[in-house]
N, C-alpha and C positions, 0 to 999 in steps of 0.2 A: 504494500498500501503509498503511495507516495505522500511525502509531507507536501501538500501545497500554499499552506500558511495559510494563515486568517484575512479576510480581508483588508486590516489596516497593513499589510506586508510582514508579520509577526510570524514568523515561523514557529510551530509546534515544538521544539526543543526548547528555545526561549519562553514559550508562552508558560509551560510543565516544568522551565526550573524555579520562574517568577514567580508561582504558584505553591509548590509542594517543598522549593530548596533542592538541591541538587543533592547534599548530604541526604536529607532525608528522604529523597526519591533512591537513590542507590541504598539507603539499608531498607529500604520495605522494598527493591526487591529480590532484596538476599533474606527477608525474612530474616532482620538479625534483631537482638533485643528481646528479653524477658518477658517484654509485657506483650508480642505477637505470639512468644508458643504459649503462653498461660490463658491467649483469648481461643488458639489452634485448639488446645486440650480441651478449657470447656465446651468448645464445640461441639469437638467429640465423645465426651460424657454427654451432653445435655440429648444427640441425635441418636446413635449406637451408628450413625454415619462417617465414615474416613473425614480427618477436619480436611483434608484434603477436595474433600465430593462434595460436604459444605458449601467450600466457599466456591468451588466450580457451578453450583446450582444458582450459589444468591451473587455469583457476575452475570453470570445467564439471566438471570430473572429483574437484573436491575437493568441489563440491555435489551430485554425486550418491553421492557417500560419503558425504555427509551423511546426505539421502533414504532411504541404502538400508541404513542404520543404523535409522532411524525405522521404515521397512517391515518391517524384520524383528523389530524387535518389534511388531509389530499381527499379523504372519505365526504367532509364535511362540503368541501366546495365542489368535488366532481366525480362523487361515489356514484352509486346507484342511484339515489335517493337524494345528491345531490343538491346545491342552493345556485349553484352560479354558471348560471343557463354557459354563460360564454366560454368558462372553461372547459363545461362540460365538450360541449361542441367542438373546441382545439384538441380536448384529449379524442373525441370519435371521430378526428379528420385521422389521426394513428393506427387507430382500428377502432371499431364499432361497441367492441367488446370491454372497451378499455373502464367506463365507469362499474359493470360489474366484476372486473378484476381486483379494480380497486379495493372494492368493497368487501368481496373473499379475500385478497393479502389481511385486510387489517383484522377482519373474525381470527384469524387465523392466529394473527397476531394477541390479538385479543384473548384467546384460549391459551397460547403459553406461558401470558402475564399470569395468569389466573391459576391454574395445572401447577409452573415452579412451585411458589409462592404457597400453597396449598401441600404440596408434596414434602417442603419443605417443614412447614409445622405440622400436617403429620410424621415427623420425625423427631416433633420438639425442636428444631433449629429454628432459628430466626428467619421467619418473611423480609424481602425488600419493602418499603416504602419510598418513593422522591416524590410524594407528595409537597412535602416544604420549598422546594426549587421550584415550583410552576409557579414563574415570576415573568418567564417571557411573555411580549404581547401576540395578544390575535393578527393576524389579518383582519385588517377594518373591511374590506371589498364582501358583497353581498349574501349570505350561504356560511360564511365562518361564526364561529361561536364566540362567544366576548367572554374566554376564559383562562385563567393561566396556565402557559406552553411551559415544558421544556426543551424542546427543542424548538432552532429558527430556520423556514425555511424562504427566508428572505436574500441573504445574502450569502449562495450555495457556491463553492469552489469543489464542483464536481471534478472527481478524478476520473477521466472517462478511460483510463489506461486498462481497464479491464478488459473491453473490445478488443483493442489487437492483443494482451495477453493470450487469451481463449483462442485465437486464429495461430499461434506461433509456434513454434518447436521448442521453446524457452519457458524456464521454469523459475519466477524471480526467487525462492526456495536455492538456487545454484547463485543468483548474482544478479540476472538478466534483467534489463529495464524494457519500456516497451510506452510507442508514440500514442497522444492523446490522442481519440480519433477524435474530438471537438472540443475546442479551448472554454473551458464554462467556467468563467470566474465571476463573483462577486453578482451573481445572477439571480432573480425570484424565479423559484417551483411551484408558486402560486400568488395568484393576483392580488398587487399590495392592498388596495384599495378600488373602488367601482372606479376611477379614470382606468383604471387595467379592462376593466368591461365596462363601461356606458352602457347605458339601458339600449337594446336594441342594437346590437353589432353581434354582426351575421358573420360568422369564421365559415368561410367559402373555405374547400382544397382546391387550389392552393389562395393562402391568405393574400387578399391584395390591396385592402384599404392599410391606413396606419396602424387603427386598432387593432383590428385582424392580424394584422403581422404580431405587435404584442404580444399578442395575447398566446396565439402560436408559438411562436418560442416560450411565452412561459411553461407553456405545455410539453413542448420538445423539452423542455431543458429538466421539464418531473420525469418525463420517461425515459431520459440517461440517470437520475437519480434513482428512482427503483429500481434499476439493474445494480445499482454501483451498489447498496442498499443489502442486495440482497445475495448477492456475490462477495460481502463480507461474510456475512451471516453463515456463508456453507465455509469461510475456510473455518473463520471461528469455531466453526460448531466441529470441524475433520478434528480441528487442535485439539480444543478440551476433549474429546472421543479418548484423545492419546494420554491423557493423566487420568483417567479415573478407575476405581479402582473398584466400586461394586458394581457387581456384577447389574442389578438392578439402575441404576444411577446410568450407565454406559447404555443400557436400554434408553431412556431417557432422550441422553443428549445423543445418540444414532438417530432415534424416530423425528429428533423435536427440524435436528440436522437435517435430513433429508426432504423435509417440508420447504426450507431455507431452499434446497437445492433446487426442487420443485418450482419455488415462485422464482428465482433467476433465471432458469431455464424458459419460462415467459415472457420475463419483460425483454428478456438478453433478444428474443427474436421479432418482440412488439418494437423496442429500441429502432430496428432497421430503416422503417417505416422515418423516421425524422429527417433521414439523413439521405434517402430517394426518391425518385418519379419525383410526385408533384410537390413534398414539402420541403425539398433539398434547396439550398442557396436562399434560406432564410435567413434575414438578417433582424437583430432585435432592435425596434427603431431607437430604443432610449438606450439600451447599453453597448448595442454594437456586435452581442453573441453575434457570431456566423456558424450557421448549419448546412456546412459544406455538402456536395453529391460525393457519397463517401464511392461509390461504386465508378465514377469516371477515373478515379486513380489508380484502378485496374492492376491491384494489389490484394493479396487474399489478405492480407492484416487487416483490410477496412471492406472486404468483401460482404455484402450485407444480407446472405447466404449461407453463409457459411457459421450457422448458428449453436452447432454442437460442435465441445470442446477438442481441438485439435493433439493428436499424441504428443509428449513432451517428455524431457530427461526427467525422471522420478528416482528418489532415494540413491541412486548412483550414475554415475556416464556411462561404466560399464555394459548398465543394462539396457535391453532396447524402451524406444518411446514408447509411453504410456498415455489414453485418456482421462483424467483426473482434475480433481479439484484442483487447484495449486493456487496461493499460495498456503504446505499446511503444515510450514515451522512457527516455532511458537517466535523468534524471533518478526517472521513475515506476518501471523495470524493467529496469536493470540490474546489472549485477553490488552494486555498494554497495549498489545499495537492496532486492537480495533476502534480502542478509547479514542489515539492517537489520529487514527484515518480520520474520526469522524471531528475531530474536535479542526484538522484541518481541510477541510468539508464546511466549516462555516457552521455545522449544525448547534453550537450552542454559542456563539457569540450573545453576549449579553448577560451569561450565566454567572452566577458567581463564584469566588472562590472556594467558602464550602463544598461546594456541585462540583469541583473538579476533584479536591482534595478525596471526598468520599470515593465517586466511580473511580479513581487512578487507585483508592486503599483497595475496593472492592478486585479490581483488574491486578494487581501487583499478588495475593493472595492467590489467584484461580490459577497463575503462570504458574506462581510456587508448588503446588499440588505436585505431588510425586504417585505417581502408580503402587500402590502396593497389592501383594498377591495374599 
C-alpha cells in the first residue's frame, strides 16, 4: 500500500510520528513493557482465547466499524434507497446495479461489526466501540444524514495502484511498485453539498454539462475508492489469518475475509467502466481530476477487461508464479499497514490525536499476535 500523504502534503510517517511519538510507536510495535504484557494476560484469562486472537478480532472489529461508517455514507446518498438522485444517476452510468451493490456491501459490513463484537463478548473479551470519535461532519448534500462520522470522504487520495498491481506478474511483498491507473488527489467521492447536485441535474452518459461532469467525476472517484477499500480488506484478512491460534478464530477470519475478496472482485470489475468507452476522458471541472481512456494505452497493466488476478511471484522467487491475493506480508498487509494506508487515503482528515492513538494501539497488538498451537 502506497503512502500518498494527506491533502496538506504531510506524509503518513510524519503524521504518525507527530501523533504517537517515534519512541512510543517503536515500543508499541515490539509490545515492550509490563503494561502491555499485563493487559494481554488479562485478555487471555478473561476470554479463554489466546491473547493474540483477541487482539486480532478487536482490530478487525475496529476496521469493520470504520468501513461500515464510510459505506453508510455512500448508501445514504447512492444506495438502493439513496436520497440523492443525481449521484445515483452518475453511479448508474457506471453500472445500473451500483445502488443495489452499495446497499448489499453496506449490509455485509454492518453484519461483520455485529458478529465480531458479539463473538468477543461471548468469550468474555471486550468489544470495540468508536462512537466517541464520531466527530466529523456529514456531506451537506440532499440525502445525507446530519450525524457525526468517523470517516471523511471529501478529500480522498485514492491509491489506484491496485488496478495495475493485479494485472502484473510482480508482487509488492517482493518490493515491486506499480503505477497509478488514475491520479486521484484531494478529490471528493460523495457530493459535498447541493452545489454538486443542483435540483434537476440530468446526468447522461457521456456527461456533457458542467454539473453533470462534476457529479460523474465524484461517482467515478467513488468507484475506484470502493475497489481500493475492499482490496485492502482482502490483504488484511489474508495476513491476519496467518497470526490466528484458535481454529474457530481462524474460521471467522477466513470466512469474513472471503467476503472481502468477493467485494473486491465485484468493484474491480465495475471500476473499468469509468475509464473506458462513454465515461473515459472525463475531467472534474472543479478539481481537474482526469479519468483517461485506459484501453487507449494498449498496455495490459491498464486493460479494463483483465479483472482476474494475474499469476505473480509468491513465497519464493524460485517457485512458479501463482494467482493470489497480494500483498499478504505483515509489513505490507498487516494491521499497521492497513491503518497507514487508510490515513494516506485521506479518510481520517479531521480526526483527533486520541482516535489515531486508539486505532494504532489496536493495530500494533494485532500485528504482534503470534500463532501458537
